[in-house]
GUPA-350339 format. One record per atom (N, C-alpha, C): atom name; x, y, z; residue in one letter. Coordinates in pm, 1 decimal. Each point is the difference from the previous one (the first is absolute). Layout:
<nodes>
NODE  a        x        y        z r
NODE CA        X        Y        Z A
...
</nodes>
This chain:
<nodes>
NODE  a        x        y        z r
NODE  N   1637.0   2637.8   -943.8 M
NODE CA    -39.7    -49.2    131.4 M
NODE  C    -61.3    115.6     78.5 M
NODE  N   -107.5    -29.7     70.5 E
NODE CA    -69.5    101.2     78.5 E
NODE  C     74.9     26.7    129.7 E
NODE  N    -21.1    120.7     54.7 K
NODE CA     60.6     34.0    128.0 K
NODE  C    -57.0    -93.4    106.9 K
NODE  N     85.3    -50.5     85.6 S
NODE CA    -45.6    -97.8     98.8 S
NODE  C     30.9     45.9    141.5 S
NODE  N    -69.8    -61.0     92.4 H
NODE CA     27.4     16.5    142.3 H
NODE  C    137.4    -62.6     22.8 H
NODE  N     76.7     49.5     95.7 P
NODE CA    134.3    -56.1     20.2 P
NODE  C      2.8   -151.6     21.5 P
NODE  N   -105.6    -57.1     54.0 I
NODE CA     -0.2   -143.3     29.4 I
NODE  C    -80.5    -79.1   -102.8 I
NODE  N   -108.0     58.7    -49.4 Y
NODE CA    -94.2    -72.3    -84.8 Y
NODE  C     11.4     44.6   -145.4 Y
NODE  N     19.8    -95.0    -91.6 P
NODE CA      7.2     37.1   -142.4 P
NODE  C   -138.7     33.7    -55.0 P
NODE  N     -0.8     75.3   -109.2 R
NODE CA   -125.3     33.3    -69.0 R
NODE  C      2.6    -63.2   -138.0 R
NODE  N   -120.4    -35.5    -44.9 E
NODE CA    -10.9    -62.0   -130.8 E
NODE  C   -143.7     17.8    -48.7 E
NODE  N    -15.8     52.9   -119.4 G
NODE CA   -133.1     13.3    -58.9 G
NODE  C    -98.2     79.7     84.3 G
NODE  N     46.3    102.4     68.8 G
NODE CA    -87.8     82.1     82.7 G
NODE  C    -25.5    -54.8    139.7 G
NODE  N     56.2   -116.1     32.3 F
NODE CA    -18.2    -61.7    131.8 F
NODE  C    131.5      1.1     77.1 F
NODE  N    -11.5     13.5    131.4 T
NODE CA    113.8    -26.3     86.8 T
NODE  C     -9.1   -146.4     38.3 T
NODE  N    111.4    -71.3    -15.3 L
NODE CA      0.1   -144.0     19.9 L
NODE  C     39.6    -37.2    142.9 L
NODE  N    -77.9    -88.6     56.7 I
NODE CA     37.2    -66.2    125.5 I
NODE  C     40.3   -140.2    -43.5 I
NODE  N    127.1    -31.7     14.0 E
NODE CA     51.6   -125.7    -53.7 E
NODE  C     34.3    -97.9    111.9 E
NODE  N    -38.0   -126.4    -24.1 I
NODE CA     31.4   -106.6     95.9 I
NODE  C     49.2   -120.2    -79.4 I
NODE  N    111.8    -54.6     43.0 R
NODE CA     54.5   -121.9    -61.2 R
NODE  C    -35.6   -118.5     88.6 R
NODE  N    -57.8   -102.6    -62.0 L
NODE CA    -47.4   -116.8     74.0 L
NODE  C     63.5   -126.9    -54.3 L
NODE  N     23.0    -94.2     88.1 A
NODE CA     49.7   -131.1    -41.6 A
NODE  C   -115.2    -88.0    -46.0 A
NODE  N   -119.9     23.9     59.2 N
NODE CA   -119.7    -73.8    -41.0 N
NODE  C   -122.4     83.1     35.0 N
NODE  N   -112.2    -41.1    -52.5 V
NODE CA   -125.6     72.9     18.2 V
NODE  C    -36.5     11.2    147.4 V
NODE  N     19.6   -106.0     74.7 Y
NODE CA    -45.6     -5.3    138.4 Y
NODE  C     85.9     81.9     95.8 Y
NODE  N    114.5     44.6    -44.1 Q
NODE CA     87.5     81.7     84.8 Q
NODE  C    -67.3    132.1     37.2 Q
NODE  N    -92.6     46.1    -82.4 L
NODE CA    -68.7    126.3     22.8 L
NODE  C   -106.9    -10.5    109.9 L
NODE  N    -41.0   -121.9     33.9 F
NODE CA   -113.7    -19.6     89.9 F
NODE  C     41.9    -57.6    134.8 F
NODE  N    -89.0     19.5     96.7 D
NODE CA     21.0    -51.8    135.0 D
NODE  C      4.1   -152.9     -5.4 D
NODE  N    111.1    -60.4     40.0 P
NODE CA      9.9   -146.0     -9.9 P
NODE  C    -94.4    -74.8     94.8 P
NODE  N    -51.2     65.7    102.6 L
NODE CA    -89.7    -65.7     94.2 L
NODE  C   -147.0     12.7    -39.1 L
NODE  N    -28.7     77.6   -103.5 D
NODE CA   -138.4     18.6    -43.8 D
NODE  C    -40.5   -117.6    -88.4 D
NODE  N    -99.0    -80.8     43.3 P
NODE CA    -38.3   -118.4    -77.2 P
NODE  C    -99.0     29.5   -113.0 P
NODE  N    -42.3    125.1    -13.9 A
NODE CA   -100.9     35.0   -100.8 A
NODE  C     54.0    -22.3   -140.6 A
NODE  N    -90.7    -14.7    -96.8 P
NODE CA     45.5     -8.1   -139.2 P
NODE  C     73.2    129.2    -37.9 P
NODE  N     81.4     -7.4   -102.5 L
NODE CA     85.4    112.8    -39.2 L
NODE  C    -78.2    129.8    -15.9 L
NODE  N   -115.7     -4.2    -62.8 A
NODE CA    -77.8    121.7    -26.4 A
NODE  C    -48.2     68.2    127.9 A
NODE  N     -0.7    -72.1    112.1 E
NODE CA    -50.7     55.1    125.5 E
NODE  C    108.2     10.2    107.2 E
NODE  N    120.9    -27.9    -35.6 R
NODE CA    108.4     -4.7     96.5 R
NODE  C     46.9    139.3     41.0 R
NODE  N     49.3      9.8    122.7 S
NODE CA     59.6    124.3     49.2 S
NODE  C    142.2     11.7    -51.2 S
NODE  N     38.9    122.7    -27.0 L
NODE CA    138.8     22.8    -38.2 L
NODE  C     90.0    -23.4    120.9 L
NODE  N    122.0    -39.5    -26.7 D
NODE CA    100.6     -9.1    104.6 D
NODE  C     17.9    140.9     57.8 D
NODE  N     17.3     11.7    129.9 W
NODE CA      6.3    132.7     62.7 W
NODE  C    114.8     83.0    -53.6 W
NODE  N    111.2    -64.4    -36.7 K
NODE CA    113.2     76.5    -54.3 K
NODE  C    -33.4     54.6   -138.2 K
NODE  N    -68.9    -80.4    -79.7 A
NODE CA    -39.4     45.8   -134.1 A
NODE  C   -100.7    114.2     11.2 A
NODE  N    -98.8    -17.0     87.6 E
NODE CA    -98.5    106.9     17.6 E
NODE  C     66.9    127.6     49.2 E
NODE  N     87.7    -13.5     96.8 D
NODE CA     69.5    116.4     54.7 D
NODE  C     79.4     72.6   -109.0 D
NODE  N     65.9    -75.3    -85.3 Y
NODE CA     77.7     61.3   -108.0 Y
NODE  C    -91.4     70.7   -100.0 Y
NODE  N   -108.1    -63.9    -40.5 I
NODE CA    -90.4     59.7    -99.1 I
NODE  C    -69.3    123.2     57.4 I
NODE  N    -54.4    -12.1    120.5 V
NODE CA    -68.8    112.9     62.5 V
NODE  C     98.8    112.6     30.4 V
NODE  N    118.0    -34.7     49.3 G
NODE CA    101.9    101.7     27.4 G
NODE  C     42.3     73.2   -126.1 G
NODE  N     10.0    -71.6   -109.7 S
NODE CA     34.1     63.1   -127.6 S
NODE  C   -108.4     97.8    -41.9 S
NODE  N   -126.4    -40.0     14.2 A
NODE CA   -111.2     88.8    -35.8 A
NODE  C     -0.1    124.9     88.3 A
NODE  N     38.3    -15.2    126.4 R
NODE CA      7.0    116.4     89.4 R
NODE  C    115.4     93.4    -37.7 R
NODE  N    107.8    -57.3    -53.0 D
NODE CA    115.3     80.9    -39.2 D
NODE  C    -31.7     93.9   -115.3 D
NODE  N    -91.4    -39.8    -83.4 L
NODE CA    -25.9     70.1   -125.2 L
NODE  C   -120.5     92.5     12.3 L
NODE  N     -1.9    107.5    -79.8 P
NODE CA   -116.0     90.2      4.9 P
NODE  C   -129.8    -74.1    -33.8 P
NODE  N   -109.8     43.6     60.5 A
NODE CA   -129.1    -67.7    -17.1 A
NODE  C    -46.8     -1.2   -145.1 A
NODE  N     38.1     98.9    -78.5 A
NODE CA    -44.1      6.4   -139.8 A
NODE  C     88.1    -83.4    -92.6 A
NODE  N    106.6    -54.6     52.0 E
NODE CA     94.3    -77.8    -80.9 E
NODE  C    -60.5   -135.1    -38.1 E
NODE  N    -17.6    -28.5   -131.1 P
NODE CA    -51.3   -131.4    -38.6 P
NODE  C    102.9   -109.5     30.5 P
NODE  N    -46.4   -107.9     60.5 L
NODE CA     88.5   -109.2     40.9 L
NODE  C    -25.3   -125.1    -83.5 L
NODE  N    104.5    -80.4    -12.9 K
NODE CA    -12.1   -133.0    -59.6 K
NODE  C     88.9    -93.3     79.1 K
NODE  N    -56.1   -114.3     37.3 L
NODE CA     76.9   -102.0     69.1 L
NODE  C     56.1    -94.7   -105.3 L
NODE  N    131.2    -16.0     -0.5 V
NODE CA     65.6    -90.7    -94.0 V
NODE  C     62.3   -112.9     81.0 V
NODE  N    -42.5   -121.3    -30.9 L
NODE CA     51.3   -118.6     68.5 L
NODE  C     88.0    -77.2    -96.8 L
NODE  N    124.0    -20.5     38.3 Y
NODE CA     94.4    -76.8    -81.4 Y
NODE  C      2.5   -142.9     52.1 Y
NODE  N    -27.0    -93.8    -89.3 L
NODE CA     -2.4   -141.5     34.3 L
NODE  C     91.9    -76.9    -93.4 L
NODE  N     59.5   -109.6     47.3 P
NODE CA     76.6    -85.8    -91.3 P
NODE  C    -92.4    -48.1   -112.2 P
NODE  N     52.6    -19.4   -120.6 P
NODE CA    -84.2    -37.1   -114.7 P
NODE  C    -90.8   -120.5     25.6 P
NODE  N     47.1   -100.4     69.9 A
NODE CA    -83.8   -117.9     27.1 A
NODE  C   -119.0     37.4     88.3 A
NODE  N     22.8     85.2     99.4 E
NODE CA   -108.0     44.6     88.8 E
NODE  C    -98.2     90.3    -74.3 E
NODE  N     52.8     79.4    -91.6 L
NODE CA    -83.0     92.8    -75.8 L
NODE  C   -104.7    -73.7    -83.2 L
NODE  N     32.9   -121.5    -42.2 K
NODE CA    -91.6    -80.1    -81.5 K
NODE  C    -97.9    -80.9     83.7 K
NODE  N     14.6      1.3    130.3 S
NODE CA    -85.6    -82.7     85.3 S
NODE  C   -143.3     53.6      2.9 S
NODE  N    -91.7    -90.1     31.7 K
NODE CA   -141.6     34.0      9.3 K
NODE  C    -22.4    105.8    108.6 K
NODE  N     71.9    -13.5    111.0 D
NODE CA    -18.0     93.8    111.4 D
NODE  C     47.2    141.0    -32.9 D
NODE  N    100.1     12.4    -84.6 A
NODE CA     50.6    132.7    -35.9 A
NODE  C   -108.3     83.3    -67.1 A
NODE  N    -84.4    -62.5    -79.1 A
NODE CA   -106.8     72.5    -68.8 A
NODE  C    -99.7     60.5     99.0 A
NODE  N     -9.2    -55.7    120.7 H
NODE CA    -94.3     49.4    101.0 H
NODE  C     59.4    109.0     89.5 H
NODE  N    127.8     27.2    -13.9 L
NODE CA     64.0     98.6     88.1 L
NODE  C    -66.2    138.4     -5.3 L
NODE  N    -23.4     58.3   -119.8 P
NODE CA    -60.5    134.3      0.8 P
NODE  C   -134.4      5.7     72.4 P
NODE  N    -86.6    -97.6    -23.3 S
NODE CA   -129.9      4.1     67.7 S
NODE  C     14.9    -27.8    149.4 S
NODE  N     94.0    -86.3     38.5 A
NODE CA     21.6    -28.2    142.2 A
NODE  C     47.4    126.0     72.7 A
NODE  N     85.9     76.4    -63.2 I
NODE CA     49.9    124.1     61.3 I
NODE  C   -112.9    102.8      9.7 I
NODE  N    -79.2     13.6   -105.8 R
NODE CA   -115.2     91.1      4.5 R
NODE  C    -98.0    -42.6    109.3 R
NODE  N    -27.9   -130.2      9.6 N
NODE CA    -90.5    -49.6    104.1 N
NODE  C     52.1     32.7    139.3 N
NODE  N    130.3    -16.4     18.3 Y
NODE CA     57.8     25.8    131.8 Y
NODE  C    -14.9    147.5     38.2 Y
NODE  N     34.7     90.4    -93.4 F
NODE CA     -9.4    142.3     34.4 F
NODE  C   -145.3     46.4      7.8 F
NODE  N    -91.9    -65.7    -70.2 D
NODE CA   -141.7     28.3     16.3 D
NODE  C    -44.1    -41.5    140.5 D
NODE  N     46.0   -115.9     45.4 Y
NODE CA    -28.9    -46.2    135.7 Y
NODE  C     54.0     99.4    103.4 Y
NODE  N    123.8     44.6    -18.7 R
NODE CA     59.2     96.3     94.5 R
NODE  C    -77.0    131.7     -1.6 R
NODE  N    -48.5     41.6   -116.7 L
NODE CA    -81.7    120.5    -10.7 L
NODE  C   -129.5    -17.0     78.0 L
NODE  N    -64.8   -114.6    -13.1 Q
NODE CA   -122.9    -26.3     74.1 Q
NODE  C     24.6     -2.3    151.1 Q
NODE  N    110.8    -59.6     42.7 M
NODE CA     31.1     -4.4    143.0 M
NODE  C     29.9    139.9     54.3 M
NODE  N     64.9     82.2    -79.9 T
NODE CA     29.6    137.0     42.0 T
NODE  C   -128.3     81.8      8.0 T
NODE  N    -90.5    -18.9    -96.5 A
NODE CA   -129.3     69.6      4.4 A
NODE  C    -79.2    -42.0    123.2 A
NODE  N      6.0   -128.4     33.7 R
NODE CA    -68.1    -49.0    120.2 R
NODE  C     61.7     63.8    125.3 R
NODE  N    131.6      6.4      5.5 A
NODE CA     66.7     61.3    115.9 A
NODE  C    -36.1    148.3     11.4 A
NODE  N    -11.1     68.0   -113.8 L
NODE CA    -36.7    141.5      0.9 L
NODE  C   -143.6     18.4     49.7 L
NODE  N    -90.9    -85.9    -43.9 R
NODE CA   -138.9      6.2     50.7 R
NODE  C     -3.0    -23.3    151.5 R
NODE  N     79.6    -97.9     45.9 H
NODE CA      7.6    -28.2    143.3 H
NODE  C     53.9    122.0     75.3 H
NODE  N    100.9     63.6    -56.9 E
NODE CA     60.8    118.2     62.8 E
NODE  C   -102.9    112.7     14.4 E
NODE  N    -78.2     23.6   -105.5 W
NODE CA   -101.9    104.5      5.4 W
NODE  C   -109.1    -35.4    101.2 W
NODE  N    -40.6   -127.9      4.7 R
NODE CA   -101.1    -42.3     97.3 R
NODE  C     52.2     19.6    142.4 R
NODE  N    123.8    -41.8     22.2 E
NODE CA     59.1     19.4    132.2 E
NODE  C     10.1    148.8     32.6 E
NODE  N     33.6     81.0    -99.2 G
NODE CA      8.0    143.8     20.7 G
NODE  C   -132.9     59.7     41.8 G
NODE  N   -108.3    -43.4    -65.0 R
NODE CA   -133.3     51.7     37.2 R
NODE  C    -37.9    -41.1    141.5 R
NODE  N     28.9   -124.5     35.3 I
NODE CA    -32.6    -48.0    135.4 I
NODE  C     82.0     75.4    104.1 I
NODE  N    129.5     12.8    -22.6 T
NODE CA     84.0     69.9     98.4 T
NODE  C    -33.2    148.6      5.8 T
NODE  N    -44.7     57.8   -111.9 L
NODE CA    -40.6    140.6      1.5 L
NODE  C   -124.0     17.9     87.0 L
NODE  N    -95.7    -89.5    -13.5 A
NODE CA   -121.0      8.2     83.6 A
NODE  C     36.8    -13.6    147.7 A
NODE  N     83.0    -98.3     32.1 I
NODE CA     43.1    -18.8    139.5 I
NODE  C     76.6    122.6     49.2 I
NODE  N     90.0     51.4    -84.0 G
NODE CA     80.0    116.2     39.0 G
NODE  C    -84.4    123.6     23.3 G
NODE  N    -97.4     24.1    -89.0 L
NODE CA    -85.3    118.3     16.3 L
NODE  C    -87.3    -11.2    124.6 L
NODE  N    -54.9   -117.8     24.8 I
NODE CA    -81.2    -20.5    121.3 I
NODE  C     86.5     20.2    124.3 I
NODE  N    121.6    -56.5     -2.1 S
NODE CA     91.3     15.9    114.1 S
NODE  C     35.9    146.2     21.2 S
NODE  N     25.5     71.2   -109.2 L
NODE CA     33.8    142.2     10.5 L
NODE  C   -116.3     79.2     58.9 L
NODE  N   -121.6    -27.6    -47.1 M
NODE CA   -117.1     72.1     52.8 M
NODE  C    -21.0    -30.1    148.4 M
NODE  N     15.6   -126.9     38.0 V
NODE CA    -16.1    -37.1    141.5 V
NODE  C    106.2     70.3     84.7 V
NODE  N    123.9     -1.4    -46.3 C
NODE CA    108.9     63.3     76.9 C
NODE  C    -21.3    150.9     12.6 C
NODE  N    -44.5     65.1   -107.1 I
NODE CA    -24.5    145.1      6.3 I
NODE  C   -116.5     28.9     95.4 I
NODE  N   -104.2    -84.0     -5.8 S
NODE CA   -114.1     18.4     91.4 S
NODE  C     43.5    -19.0    145.6 S
NODE  N     77.2   -105.8     26.2 L
NODE CA     49.8    -23.2    136.0 L
NODE  C     91.7    113.8     45.4 L
NODE  N     76.7     53.9    -92.4 R
NODE CA     89.1    113.0     32.7 R
NODE  C    -82.2    120.3     44.8 R
NODE  N   -109.9     27.2    -73.1 Q
NODE CA    -85.2    112.6     38.8 Q
NODE  C    -63.8    -25.0    136.1 Q
NODE  N    -36.8   -125.3     25.1 L
NODE CA    -58.2    -35.8    129.5 L
NODE  C    102.6     21.2    112.5 L
NODE  N    124.1    -40.6    -24.2 V
NODE CA    106.1     18.0    100.2 V
NODE  C     22.3    148.4     27.3 V
NODE  N     -0.1     82.3   -107.0 H
NODE CA     21.6    144.4     18.4 H
NODE  C   -119.1     67.5     68.6 H
NODE  N   -116.6    -63.8     -1.8 A
NODE CA   -118.7     56.1     66.6 A
NODE  C     16.0     -0.6    152.2 A
NODE  N     90.9    -82.7     52.6 F
NODE CA     23.8     -4.1    144.3 F
NODE  C     82.6    118.6     48.2 F
NODE  N     40.2     84.5    -91.6 G
NODE CA     74.0    118.5     37.5 G
NODE  C    147.7    -12.9    -33.4 G
NODE  N     71.3    112.6     13.8 P
NODE CA    143.1     -1.8    -32.1 P
NODE  C     79.7    -72.3    108.2 P
NODE  N    103.6    -61.2    -43.3 G
NODE CA     86.5    -70.4     93.0 G
NODE  C    102.2    -81.6    -77.3 G
NODE  N    108.0    -32.2     68.2 T
NODE CA    107.6    -73.7    -65.1 T
NODE  C    -45.1   -139.1    -43.0 T
NODE  N    -71.7    -69.7     86.7 L
NODE CA    -46.1   -134.5    -35.5 L
NODE  C    -98.0      3.4   -116.6 L
NODE  N    -90.8     99.2      1.7 Q
NODE CA    -95.0     12.3   -110.1 Q
NODE  C     74.0     31.9   -131.5 Q
NODE  N     99.7     84.2      9.5 Q
NODE CA     79.0     36.9   -118.3 Q
NODE  C     73.2   -123.6    -55.3 Q
NODE  N     62.4    -78.2     87.0 I
NODE CA     72.1   -121.7    -42.6 I
NODE  C    -97.4   -100.9    -60.1 I
NODE  N   -113.4    -22.0     67.5 A
NODE CA    -99.2    -96.1    -50.6 A
NODE  C    -56.7     45.3   -133.9 A
NODE  N    -30.1    128.9    -11.6 G
NODE CA    -55.9     53.7   -124.3 G
NODE  C     95.7    -13.7   -117.4 G
NODE  N    125.4     37.1     23.4 E
NODE CA     99.1    -10.9   -108.4 E
NODE  C     28.0   -145.4    -34.1 E
NODE  N     -0.9    -86.8     99.1 S
NODE CA     21.1   -143.7    -24.5 S
NODE  C   -112.0    -56.6    -86.3 S
NODE  N   -123.4     40.3     28.6 L
NODE CA   -113.5    -47.0    -79.9 L
NODE  C      9.2     51.2   -144.5 L
NODE  N     42.5    123.9    -16.5 L
NODE CA     14.8     55.9   -135.5 L
NODE  C    107.7    -75.8    -78.3 L
NODE  N    110.8    -26.1     65.8 I
NODE CA    108.9    -76.1    -65.4 I
NODE  C    -47.9   -140.3    -34.7 I
NODE  N    -69.5    -64.4     92.3 L
NODE CA    -52.1   -133.9    -24.3 L
NODE  C    -94.8     -1.2   -121.0 L
NODE  N    -85.2    100.4     -9.6 G
NODE CA    -92.6      9.3   -112.8 G
NODE  C     72.3     11.0   -133.1 G
NODE  N    105.2     81.5     -3.8 W
NODE CA     74.6     14.9   -125.5 W
NODE  C     86.1   -122.1    -29.8 W
NODE  N     49.0    -67.4    101.7 V
NODE CA     74.6   -124.4    -22.2 V
NODE  C    -92.3   -106.2    -60.9 V
NODE  N   -126.9      1.2     39.4 A
NODE CA    -96.2    -94.3    -58.0 A
NODE  C    -18.7     23.6   -149.5 A
NODE  N     30.8    119.0    -46.7 M
NODE CA    -11.5     32.5   -143.0 M
NODE  C    126.6    -36.2    -77.8 M
NODE  N    104.7    -39.5     69.3 W
NODE CA    129.1    -26.6    -63.9 W
NODE  C    -10.4   -105.1   -110.0 W
NODE  N    -57.2   -116.1     32.3 R
NODE CA     -6.5   -110.7    -96.2 R
NODE  C    -82.5     34.5   -124.5 R
NODE  N   -121.3     57.9     13.5 P
NODE CA    -73.1     33.5   -122.2 P
NODE  C     72.9    103.0    -85.7 P
NODE  N     62.7     96.1     63.2 V
NODE CA     75.2    100.0    -76.7 V
NODE  C    116.5    -68.4    -72.2 V
NODE  N     68.8    -88.1     68.7 Q
NODE CA    111.6    -73.4    -61.8 Q
NODE  C    -49.0    -82.3   -119.0 Q
NODE  N   -112.5    -70.4     15.5 L
NODE CA    -54.1    -82.7   -108.4 L
NODE  C    -39.0     84.8   -120.4 L
NODE  N    -75.7    107.1     24.7 F
NODE CA    -50.8     80.3   -111.3 F
NODE  C    105.6     88.3    -65.0 F
NODE  N    102.6     36.0     74.8 M
NODE CA    100.3     88.6    -58.2 M
NODE  C    119.7    -73.1    -59.5 M
NODE  N     37.7   -115.2     55.8 Y
NODE CA    127.0    -59.3    -41.0 Y
NODE  C     -4.5   -145.3    -44.6 Y
NODE  N    -73.5    -84.4     70.0 E
NODE CA     16.4   -144.2    -19.5 E
NODE  C    -58.3    -55.1   -128.9 E
NODE  N    -93.2     68.7    -62.2 W
NODE CA    -60.3    -54.2   -121.6 W
NODE  C     83.7     28.7   -123.9 W
NODE  N     88.2     98.4      4.4 W
NODE CA     80.7     36.1   -117.5 W
NODE  C     87.3   -114.8    -50.8 W
NODE  N     71.2    -72.5     86.1 P
NODE CA     81.0   -110.9    -51.9 P
NODE  C    -83.7   -107.4    -68.6 P
NODE  N   -119.2    -27.0     51.6 L
NODE CA    -86.6    -98.5    -64.3 L
NODE  C    -45.5     48.9   -137.3 L
NODE  N    -34.8    125.6     -8.5 K
NODE CA    -42.3     57.5   -128.5 K
NODE  C    115.0     -5.5   -100.3 K
NODE  N    121.2     33.6     45.9 R
NODE CA    117.7     -4.9    -87.0 R
NODE  C     26.7   -142.8    -47.6 R
NODE  N     -7.7    -96.3     91.5 D
NODE CA     20.5   -139.6    -37.8 D
NODE  C   -105.3    -45.7   -100.1 D
NODE  N   -124.4     42.7     18.5 G
NODE CA   -106.0    -35.2    -93.9 G
NODE  C     29.9     50.5   -139.7 G
NODE  N     50.3    123.2     -9.3 R
NODE CA     36.3     54.8   -132.5 R
NODE  C    113.8    -79.6    -62.0 R
NODE  N     96.6    -39.5     82.6 I
NODE CA    112.8    -79.7    -50.6 I
NODE  C    -48.2   -136.4    -48.5 I
NODE  N    -85.1    -67.3     78.1 F
NODE CA    -49.2   -131.7    -41.1 F
NODE  C    -85.9      9.8   -126.1 F
NODE  N    -76.7    106.6    -12.0 E
NODE CA    -79.0     21.9   -122.5 E
NODE  C     93.6     14.5   -119.7 E
NODE  N    102.9     75.1     18.3 R
NODE CA     98.9     22.0   -106.0 R
NODE  C     69.2   -130.9    -38.4 R
NODE  N     36.8    -79.5     99.8 L
NODE CA     68.6   -126.5    -26.9 L
NODE  C    -93.7   -103.6    -60.8 L
NODE  N   -125.8      4.8     37.6 K
NODE CA    -98.9    -91.7    -57.0 K
NODE  C    -15.6     25.6   -150.5 K
NODE  N     11.2    126.0    -39.5 E
NODE CA    -20.6     38.3   -139.5 E
NODE  C    126.6     -6.0    -85.3 E
NODE  N    116.9    -11.2     62.0 M
NODE CA    123.8      5.3    -78.9 M
NODE  C     14.6   -124.7    -87.5 M
NODE  N     54.5     18.8   -120.6 P
NODE CA     26.6   -116.7    -84.0 P
NODE  C    112.3    -85.5     58.7 P
NODE  N     -9.7   -129.9    -22.7 V
NODE CA    102.9    -94.6     44.0 V
NODE  C     50.5    -69.7   -125.5 V
NODE  N    131.5      5.2    -18.2 E
NODE CA     60.0    -60.2   -118.1 E
NODE  C    101.4   -105.2     42.4 E
NODE  N     -2.6   -112.6    -68.3 L
NODE CA     95.9   -108.6     25.0 L
NODE  C    103.7      3.3   -109.6 L
NODE  N    126.6     -6.3     40.1 R
NODE CA    108.9      1.9    -96.0 R
NODE  C     98.9   -110.6     32.1 R
NODE  N     67.9    -52.6   -102.6 P
NODE CA    102.6   -100.6     27.0 P
NODE  C    121.6     66.1     63.3 P
NODE  N     58.2    -70.5     91.6 G
NODE CA    119.5     51.8     65.7 G
NODE  C     65.6   -111.2     78.8 G
NODE  N    122.0     22.1     37.8 P
NODE CA     69.0   -101.4     79.1 P
NODE  C    -58.3     -6.2    140.7 P
NODE  N     17.4   -111.0     63.5 A
NODE CA    -40.0    -12.4    140.6 A
NODE  C     84.3     96.2     82.9 A
NODE  N    -55.3     53.5    107.8 P
NODE CA     78.1     90.1     83.6 P
NODE  C    118.8    -72.0     61.8 P
NODE  N    104.5     76.4     23.1 A
NODE CA    119.5    -57.7     61.8 A
NODE  C    -32.4    -39.5    143.4 A
NODE  N     54.5   -110.4     45.0 A
NODE CA    -27.8    -49.4    134.3 A
NODE  C     71.9     78.8    104.9 A
</nodes>
């Protein structure tokens, strides 16, 4: 037996993410009317699968193992489970890529606004200081400088911090989209 993560067993070079199901549809959102191949995963199932992938090192090969009662395993819908799961994580990857593009677009727009605001505030500050030294001029000048840098807060936040979680999620969804899915016979989960 290969060395395993304390929670996840290993088998054949893969770390296994295991889920026991009473039926095929338990894995999917019960309110989603789409056909099985296009259905959204149940939020608890997605959370468990994605959370498991986050727990494990990025280079760790993953395999999703779904245990179904023997009668369910023989059903027509069970044969579509691997492709339905791949389709779902491909969809999530596309949505994450779209969100990342939106984030970068918003970052460029806010950067332009922030830089223009900073230049205007610095110019106004110089104009205020042209009236000569004084307490009011000093307060107004420093206030304009602070205002200019505050205008840069959002673009700096976007470009330095906010895109990383989206990029990380995209890598996880790519990994989950590519992972093998295996169906195995097993008892229904305990109620």
